[in-house]
C-alpha positions as a printed Julia matrix, in Angstrom:
279×3 Matrix{Float64}:
   6.65   -1.45  -17.99
   5.49   -3.8   -20.01
   2.4    -1.88  -21.41
   1.26   -4.52  -23.32
   0.71   -6.99  -20.49
  -0.23   -4.63  -18.2
  -2.93   -4.05  -20.2
  -4.42   -7.2   -20.93
  -3.98   -8.12  -17.21
  -6.27   -5.06  -16.79
  -8.65   -6.27  -19.57
  -8.57  -10.3   -18.32
  -9.1    -9.03  -14.57
 -11.84   -6.96  -15.95
 -13.97   -9.11  -18.1
 -13.56  -11.98  -14.96
 -15.59   -9.57  -13.37
 -19.75   -9.33  -13.04
 -21.02   -6.58  -11.65
 -23.24   -7.94   -8.75
 -19.65   -8.92   -7.78
 -18.52   -5.11   -7.41
 -21.8    -4.08   -5.6
 -23.95   -2.78   -8.68
 -26.84   -3.48  -10.52
 -26.05   -5.14  -14.16
 -28.61   -2.66  -15.93
 -30.08   -4.48  -18.76
 -28.49   -6.73  -21.28
 -24.1    -6.72  -22.1
 -22.9    -7.47  -25.41
 -19.64   -8.56  -23.48
 -18.59  -10.39  -20.94
 -17.32   -8.73  -17.49
 -17.74   -4.51  -16.78
 -17.0    -2.25  -18.38
 -14.75    0.44  -19.1
 -16.22    3.04  -18.07
 -17.31    0.57  -14.55
 -14.32    0.52  -13.81
 -13.39    3.87  -14.0
 -15.93    4.66  -11.83
 -14.89    1.99   -9.25
 -11.52    3.69   -9.58
 -12.38    7.26   -9.13
 -10.52    7.98  -12.3
 -11.76    9.06  -15.97
 -12.71    6.37  -19.15
 -10.34    7.79  -20.81
  -7.57    6.8   -19.35
  -8.65    3.8   -18.82
  -8.89    3.24  -21.89
  -5.36    3.47  -22.73
  -4.28    1.54  -19.85
  -6.09   -1.78  -20.99
  -4.81   -0.14  -24.97
  -1.32    0.6   -23.84
  -0.91    3.42  -25.21
   0.83    6.27  -23.04
  -0.63    6.1   -19.81
   1.77    5.4   -16.83
  -0.52    4.7   -13.69
   1.14    5.78  -10.37
   0.93    3.43   -7.43
  -1.86    5.24   -5.76
  -3.73    4.76   -9.3
  -2.68    0.82   -9.33
  -4.12    0.56   -5.33
  -7.23    2.44   -6.82
  -7.36   -0.37   -9.44
  -6.81   -2.83   -7.36
  -9.59   -2.35   -5.33
 -12.06   -1.39   -8.09
 -11.05   -4.99   -9.72
 -11.25   -6.73   -6.8
  -7.61   -8.36   -7.06
  -6.56  -11.25   -4.21
  -3.04   -9.47   -2.82
  -0.66  -11.59   -5.92
  -3.0   -10.35   -8.31
  -2.92   -6.58   -6.59
   1.22   -7.88   -6.4
   1.9    -8.73  -10.34
  -0.02   -5.86  -11.14
   2.29   -3.42   -9.83
   5.02   -5.43  -10.94
   3.85   -4.96  -14.43
   4.08   -1.05  -14.16
   7.48   -1.48  -12.79
   7.17   -0.81   -9.44
   7.94   -3.32   -6.51
   4.55   -4.4    -4.96
   4.11   -2.64   -1.69
   3.92   -4.28    2.21
   1.04   -5.91    2.78
   0.04   -4.6     6.58
   0.67   -0.87    5.08
  -1.54    2.04    4.71
  -3.34    2.34    0.58
  -6.41    2.08   -0.9
  -6.09   -1.42   -1.59
  -8.84   -3.46    0.42
  -8.37   -7.12   -0.66
 -11.48   -9.1    -2.08
 -13.03  -10.94    0.61
 -13.38   -7.83    2.72
 -14.66   -6.11    0.19
 -17.32   -8.62   -0.61
 -18.35   -7.85    2.79
 -18.69   -4.33    2.83
 -20.35   -4.34   -0.57
 -22.88   -7.29    1.24
 -23.52   -4.97    4.15
 -26.35   -2.63    2.95
 -28.41   -2.16    6.17
 -25.77   -1.22    8.75
 -23.13    1.16    8.86
 -19.44   -0.66    8.25
 -15.88    0.18    6.59
 -12.69   -0.67    6.61
  -9.18    0.95    7.76
  -5.87   -0.11    8.19
  -3.52   -1.29   10.9
  -2.63    2.67   11.63
  -6.58    2.83   11.65
  -7.09    5.15    8.05
 -10.34    4.94    6.3
  -9.95    2.59    3.38
 -13.7     2.53    1.71
 -16.95    3.11    3.28
 -20.21    1.72    2.47
 -23.17    3.49    1.99
 -24.73    3.86    5.22
 -21.57    4.23    6.64
 -20.72    7.61    4.63
 -24.55    8.98    6.19
 -23.33    8.27    9.82
 -19.63    9.55    9.14
 -19.29   11.9     5.95
 -17.29   10.78    3.48
 -13.84   10.37    4.81
 -10.15   11.38    2.44
  -9.18    7.1     1.3
  -6.1     6.07    2.23
  -4.49    9.62    3.29
  -2.6     9.4     5.53
  -4.07   12.51    8.05
  -7.0    13.66    6.61
  -8.53   10.17    6.92
  -6.81    8.54    9.39
  -9.58    7.77   12.2
  -6.85    8.66   15.48
  -5.35   11.94   13.99
  -8.56   13.81   12.99
  -9.99   12.46   16.72
  -7.42   13.91   19.05
  -6.99   17.39   16.73
 -10.43   18.47   15.44
 -12.99   18.52   17.71
 -15.5    18.13   15.22
 -14.76   14.39   14.59
 -16.23   13.74   17.55
 -19.35   15.49   17.82
 -21.39   11.91   17.34
 -20.01   10.22   20.26
 -21.58   11.09   23.47
 -19.38   13.49   25.83
 -19.42   10.27   28.92
 -17.8     8.13   26.45
 -14.81   10.46   24.76
 -12.05    9.1    27.76
 -12.31    5.54   27.16
 -12.53    6.13   23.2
  -9.52    8.11   23.18
  -7.6     5.79   25.75
  -8.81    2.79   22.88
  -7.15    4.73   20.16
  -3.52    5.17   22.03
  -3.64    1.69   22.94
  -4.68    0.25   19.7
  -1.61    2.98   17.88
   1.19    1.23   20.98
  -0.18   -2.31   18.97
   0.52   -1.59   15.18
   3.48    0.78   15.97
   4.79   -1.62   17.59
   3.96   -4.35   15.39
   6.03   -2.3    11.5
   8.47   -2.38   13.76
  10.15    1.9    13.14
   7.62    1.79    9.99
   8.36    5.4     8.77
   4.93    6.24    8.86
   3.71    4.86   12.03
   6.7     6.47   13.72
   5.93    9.86   11.61
   1.86    9.52   13.3
   2.95    8.66   16.92
   4.99   12.17   17.03
   2.62   14.59   15.39
   0.19   13.31   17.6
   2.58   14.28   20.69
   2.79   16.95   19.22
  -0.71   18.02   18.67
  -2.42   17.24   21.63
  -1.72   16.56   25.5
  -4.58   14.41   25.71
  -3.07   11.75   23.53
   0.47   12.17   24.96
  -0.96   11.64   28.01
  -2.41    8.38   27.19
   0.07    7.08   25.74
   2.86    7.4    28.27
   0.13    4.88   30.2
   2.03    2.41   28.16
  -1.62    0.48   27.72
  -1.81   -2.19   25.18
  -4.52   -2.82   24.03
  -5.64   -4.14   19.96
  -9.2    -2.29   19.14
 -12.39   -4.59   20.45
 -15.22   -4.99   19.65
 -17.06   -2.6    21.67
 -20.74   -0.96   22.95
 -20.95    2.83   21.79
 -23.96    5.41   22.18
 -24.4     7.31   19.12
 -25.87   10.76   18.8
 -26.92   11.82   15.19
 -28.72   15.39   13.83
 -31.25   13.43   12.08
 -31.57    9.99   13.39
 -31.11   10.81   16.78
 -30.19    8.04   19.5
 -28.5     4.66   18.18
 -27.06    2.34   20.29
 -24.89   -0.46   18.93
 -21.98   -2.75   19.57
 -18.9    -1.48   17.1
 -17.63   -5.27   16.17
 -14.57   -5.48   14.96
 -13.58   -8.45   11.95
  -9.34   -8.69   11.09
  -8.12   -9.25    7.98
  -5.46  -12.71    8.0
  -4.04  -11.79    4.68
  -3.59   -7.95    4.92
  -4.81   -6.94    8.68
  -7.05   -4.46    7.53
  -9.59   -4.38   10.28
 -13.37   -3.6     8.57
 -15.5    -1.89   11.69
 -19.47   -2.71   11.94
 -22.05   -1.39   13.46
 -24.31   -3.6    14.92
 -27.52   -2.29   16.48
 -27.48   -3.86   19.73
 -30.36   -6.96   20.32
 -34.15   -4.51   21.78
 -33.27   -1.26   20.81
 -34.43    1.0    17.97
 -31.52    1.42   16.23
 -31.87   -0.63   13.03
 -35.19    0.78   12.29
 -33.51    3.83   13.19
 -30.74    3.02   10.64
 -33.24    2.39    7.71
 -34.94    5.84    8.3
 -30.86    7.48    7.77
 -30.95    4.67    4.89
 -34.2     7.08    3.31
 -32.44   10.33    4.18
 -29.49    9.97    2.42
 -30.67    9.04   -0.66
 -33.1    11.84   -0.73
 -29.21   14.47    0.11
 -27.76   12.22   -3.12
 -31.55   12.29   -5.31
 -31.14   16.44   -3.79
């Protein structure tokens, strides 16, 4: 690992960003261009001291998971992310695989969506990023984790994950998840992560096993859903899917149905979420 090049690259990318580029408020006059080190550390969920040591090339050896977090925090392109991995002595990760990295275009859209819930998942439906309203609607999910952060795994193994959806839609949702996972697993061509997820689901859930044996192959698409939130009530939404052509990640946007009051209820949800954060 070339520590000097790694630190210089991180510093250059940090200084090239403005707070607005990452969804932050500038907050007064700045003595130097770009983001502060503390802001990058916050976005990457690491300590300020550790990030400073990385930039200053002082005895810091980042893991691959930390590099993925830094790539997302600094809004690196896929090529820049791959360069960061090489500078740290790692082979670049698969462009379609799981991990904390989300390409900058997706992160820009996610930051810009402030009035509706939205989140980013990978091809296996592992949660990679959430906006504030997604956290208010769904709760804060572990990001990039193989099991706790996987939407399909939680749907079939944790009954509480279905509480938001009306019971009449549970079967259609479950079938849709199984059909979408079959597309992803086939697309990965024998990938160990995908194969292990399918095998574990077959063992853990008879319901999933039944849907899987139907051999349905249908990628995740825009779907109308009726949600019941404990604080804001009924939400009539269209779950739209925006696909990244670079990584294969999907952004799921909860769009209010025309003629419904879901938009007003999302506004109330935002207020409730703000009160909970300030409490």
